[in-house]
N, C-alpha and C positions, 0 to 999 in steps of 0.2 A: 606624531610618529611617522617616520619616513617609510615608504614602501620598499620592500626588498625585491630584487630582480628574481623572477622565477623562470627556470628553464624546465620545460615540461617534456616528459616522456609519455606518449599517449599509446594506450593499448586499445585497438579497435577503431575502425574507420567506417562504420555504418552510418545510418541517418544522423544519429546524435553526434558521432565523432566529427562528421563533416559539418554539422550544424555548429559545433564548438569552434572548429577551424574558422568558419565564416564569422561568428560573432567576435572572436579574438582579433580578426583583421580590422574590425570596426571599433575596437576598444584600445586604441594606442596608449592611453594614459595608464593602463594596468601594469605595464612593464612585465609582460608574460609572453613568452614565445614557445611554440611547440618545436622542440629541437629534433625529435625523431618520433616516428609512428611505427609501432610494431603491428603487423597484420599477418593473418594465417595463409590466405589464398594468394599465391604468387601470380596467378594468371588473370585475376579480376581487374577489369579496367577501372582506373581511379580518376577522380576529378582534378587532382593536382599531380605534379611531376613525380617520377619514380625516385628521385633523389631524396624525397622526404621520408621514404619507407625503409624498414628493415624487416626481415623475417626471423631474426634471432633476438629473443628477449634479452639476452645478455648484453647486446649493444646498448640497451637502455640501462639495465641494472648496474653495469660496470662503468658507466660514464659518470665521472665525478662531478661534471658540470650540471648534470640533471638532478634537480633537488625536489621535484614534484612528479609523482606518478599519477596519471589520470587513467582510470580503468573503466572502459565503456563497452564491455563485451557481454554477450548473452549467457555464456556458459558459466554457471555458478561455481563449479569445481575449479575451472581454469582461473576464474576471477579470484578465488580464495588463494590459489598458489601465487598469483601476481601480487595481491595485496599484502599477504604475510611476508613474502620475500622482500618487498619494498620497505615495510616497516622495520624488518630486521636489519635492512641496509641503512637505516637512518634517514630514509626519504619520506617526506610528507605524501599523503595519499588522498585522492578524491575518487569516490566510487559511486556508481548508480545502481549497484546490484543488490536489490533488497533481499532476495532469497539468501544470498551468501552472507550478508550482514546479520540477518535474523537467525540463521542457523549457527553462526559462530560468534555471537555477540560477546560473550564473556572472554573468549580467547582474544578477540580483537581489542577489547578493552585492556586486557593485561599486556598485550604487545605495545599498545600506545604508552602505557605507564612505564614499562620496562625500558623501552628505547627512546622515550621522551620525544615522540614524533606524533603529529596529529593525523587522524583519519576523519575526513568530513564526507557526508553522504546526504546532503539536502535533496539531491535529485532522486534518491532512492524512495522517497515517500510520495510526494504529490507534485512532481515535475516543477512547474514554475512557482508554486506556492511556498513561501518560506516558513513552513510550519515548525520544523525541528529547531531552528535557531530561536524562534519565538518561545517555544516550550522550554528550551534550555535557559534562555536569558530572562524571560519575563514572568513566567508563572511559578510562584512559590508552591511547593508541594502541599502545604496546609490549605491553600486557597482553592486549588483546582479540585473540582468535584467530578467532572466528567469531560470526555472528549468523544465526539462521534462525527462520522462523515462518510462521504462518497470519496474513496481513495483510488478507485480503479476506473480509468477512462474508457476502456474497451467495453466493460459491462454496462456502463452508463450510456454509451452510444447505442448499444443493442436495445436496452430498455427504452431509451428515448424514441427510437424508431418504432417500437411496438405500440407506443402510445400516440405519437404524433401522426403516424402514417397507417395505423391499424395493421401493421405487419404481424405475422406470427413470429414466435421466438426463432424458429428455424430460418425464416426469410431474413430477419434482422441480422442473425449471426452470419449468414452467407454474405450479406452486403458488407458487414464489418470486416470479414476476411478479404473480400475483393478490394476494399479500400486500404488494407494493411493495418487496420486497428486491432485485428484479432489474428492469432496464429492459425495455421492449418490444423494443428491440434490445440484447441483453445482452452482446454480444461484448467490450465494454470490461472487464467482470468475468470472463466465462467464458473468454475468450481469454488471460487472465493479464496484460493490459495494465495494469489498475489496480494489481495487485500489483507489477508492474515499476516503475511510477512511484514507488510507496512505497519499494521497494528502492533506487532511485536516490538518494532523499533519505536513507535510512538509511545508505547507503554513504558519503555525504559526512560524516555525523556519526559513523560508526563508524571509518572508516579514512582520512578526509580525502581521499577520491578522488572527483572529480567526473566522472561518466560521462554520456554522452548516451543517450537511449532506444534508439537503434539499436545501441548497443554490447552490450546485454544480451539474451540469449536468453530469450524467454518462451514457454512451452508451457502452454496452459490446459487446462481440463477439457472443452472443447466437443467433443472427438473420442472421449471415453471411451465404451466400448461394453460389451456383455454379457460378453465374455471376461475383461476386466479385473475387473469386479465379481464374477464367478464365482470367479476366482482368489483375490481378496481374501477372499471369504466362506469359501471352503474352508480357507484358512490362518489364519483369525481376524484378518485385517488390516482396516484402513480405508484409504481413499485421502484424502489432504489435499493441497490446493494449497499448496506450500511455497516461499517466497522465501528464498534463502540467499546469504550471502557469507562467504568464509573465506580465510585465508592458506594458500596451497598450498606444496608442497615447494620450489618455485623462488623462494620469497620474495615472489611477487606475489599478486594477489587474483583469485579466481574468483567469479563471481556469476551467478545465473540464477534463473528461476522455472520449476519443473517439478512436476507432480503426483507425490506420493510415497506408497508403501505405508508405513504406520506400524503397529507392533505395540503390544500393551498395555503394554510397558515404556517406550514413548516418551511423553514429557511431552505431546506434541501429540495423543495418542490420544483423550483425553477432552475436548479443546477442540472443542465441538460448536455447532451452530446458528449464530447470528451472532457468536459470540465469536471473538476473536483471541487468539493466544498467541505469544510471542516468547521464544526461548532465546538467551542470550548465553553464550559460553564464553571464559574468560580463563586466562592462564597459572597464576595462583595461586588464584583464587577458584573455579575450575572452572565449573560451570553455574549460571546464575541464570535464573529463569523468571517472565515477566510474563504475566498473563492479564486480559482485560477485554472488555467488549462492544465490538464493532467496527463496529456500525451502529446507526441509530436516532437520533431527534431529541435526546433528553436526553443519551445518552452522548457524542454529538458536541458538543453544546452545552456539556457539562461541560469538554471539552478547550479549547474556545474561551474559556470563562470562566476557565480556568486561565491561559491566555495573557494575557487582559485583566488578571487579578490581578497577573501578573508585570510587566506594563507599568506598573502603578501604583507599582511600586518601581524603575522605569527599567531593568528587566532587558532584556538582548539577548543573542543567541547570540554567543559569542566565536569560534566556528569554530576551536577550538584545533588540531584535528587537521589541518585544511587549512593553518593557519599553520605547522605543523611541517614541512610539505613533504617528507614521506617519499617516496622515489623508487619508488613503486609503479606497476605497470601492470596492466591487466586481462589475464588469461591463460586460454586454453582448454586449456592443457597439463595436463589432469587426466583420469583414467579414471573412468568411472561404471559401476556395476552397474545395469542397467535391464531392464524388461519392455517388449518391443516387440510390439504386436499388428499383424498385417499380413494382406493377402490372400494366398491360396495361390500365385498366380503370381509374387509378389515374394519368396518365401522364399529362393530360392537367391541372388539378388542381394544381399539385405539381410544374409545371414549373412557375406558377405565383409567387411562393415564392422566386425565384432566381432573383437576380439583373442582372446577366449575365450568359448565358449558352454557354459552350464551345463545348459540345458534347451531342448528344441525340441518344439513340439506343433503338429499340423495336424488340422483336421477337414475336412468336405467343402467348405468355402468360405473359411475363414480359419485363422489360427494365431498362435502367439506364440513369441518367442525370449527367453530370459533369459540375460544374460551381460555381459561387459565390453566397453565401447565408449568411445572417446575423445569428449570433449565436442565437439571439432571435427567428427568424423564424425556425431555425433548432430545437430548443427546443420545439416549438409549434407542429411541425410535429412529433417529437419523442414521445410526450405524446398523440398524437391522435391514440387511439387504433383501430380505424376503418380502418387504413391504414396498409397494410402489406409492410414493407420497411426495409432497413438497410442503415446505413451511414458508409462511410469510409472517413477519412480526407485525402485530398491531400496536403494541405498547408494552412498557414495563408495568407489571401489575402492581 
């Protein structure tokens, strides 16, 4: 199959946009050129000449020669406007905006079908790691039992620093912000929201289930304190923010994002710094492990480049698992073994939510419980803002 020539209209020219520009210069065999770049700030100095830029989005949308729109901006609402306009205009789209894709998945799926144009978004999930294409092409729905992994590089960097250099959570976060791995308001990452948006996308390509952001529980690392870190260090464990989805015993799907203790036998134990790691488990092939850089200009640009390359062969997601229409629903009917850190005054109340308690510890101001709790009870405690607490997952009970 011969490659078609791609003329790209690019929205956004931050780190990833410039990274894409650079890697395209080094990939002449691709037959893809950036014809015009639309940016917002007219006064910002750029690494390339002013003739490459426009400040009017219609210069891109109305150009009949531009057949691919690449959207690399931070603003999810503006990204939605760009992507939907492009699809309605019959132009193929590449996006890296996981929040926008997760929040509008069904509508974007319908627009692709209606206008017969592809939307690819490998960079929205794990930067350089080709997980979506593998889920889409390789894993049959009947065989896939679970998917879990570290899908957020910022939180992984923070957690790595706390264990490798004995930094406090606050010190590690400050360093991540100084290096540009975390935003000045980092809650999208540290609260587990970014990981949840990625999990929503992976859920659709893993099990064909389209969930809404409010359907999935996400507990981040922003409440992790000294007791959890001390417990982990004493037992030779690390804490990782893990997104996971699996078929449970009632035949439905359970999915959530929760920090997890991992030991040295866990494949995720050595996935450190800004790296991502994803483990799939199937009925016959057992476990398979993907690892790659989950943040940074060139790793993200490489995923965008991979999507552009696929478009040159007219590739599009077939959404096979969604088409199979398995009768799944999301279920909280699962028991988890967890570590719950709490204040002294809440100990008696919180113990009532556990079906079994393995360990209970109190010092002069706080304590922890380890034991078995239903996901439903855990969710209820998490949303009770009157309780100062944090959860770390030990295992699925």
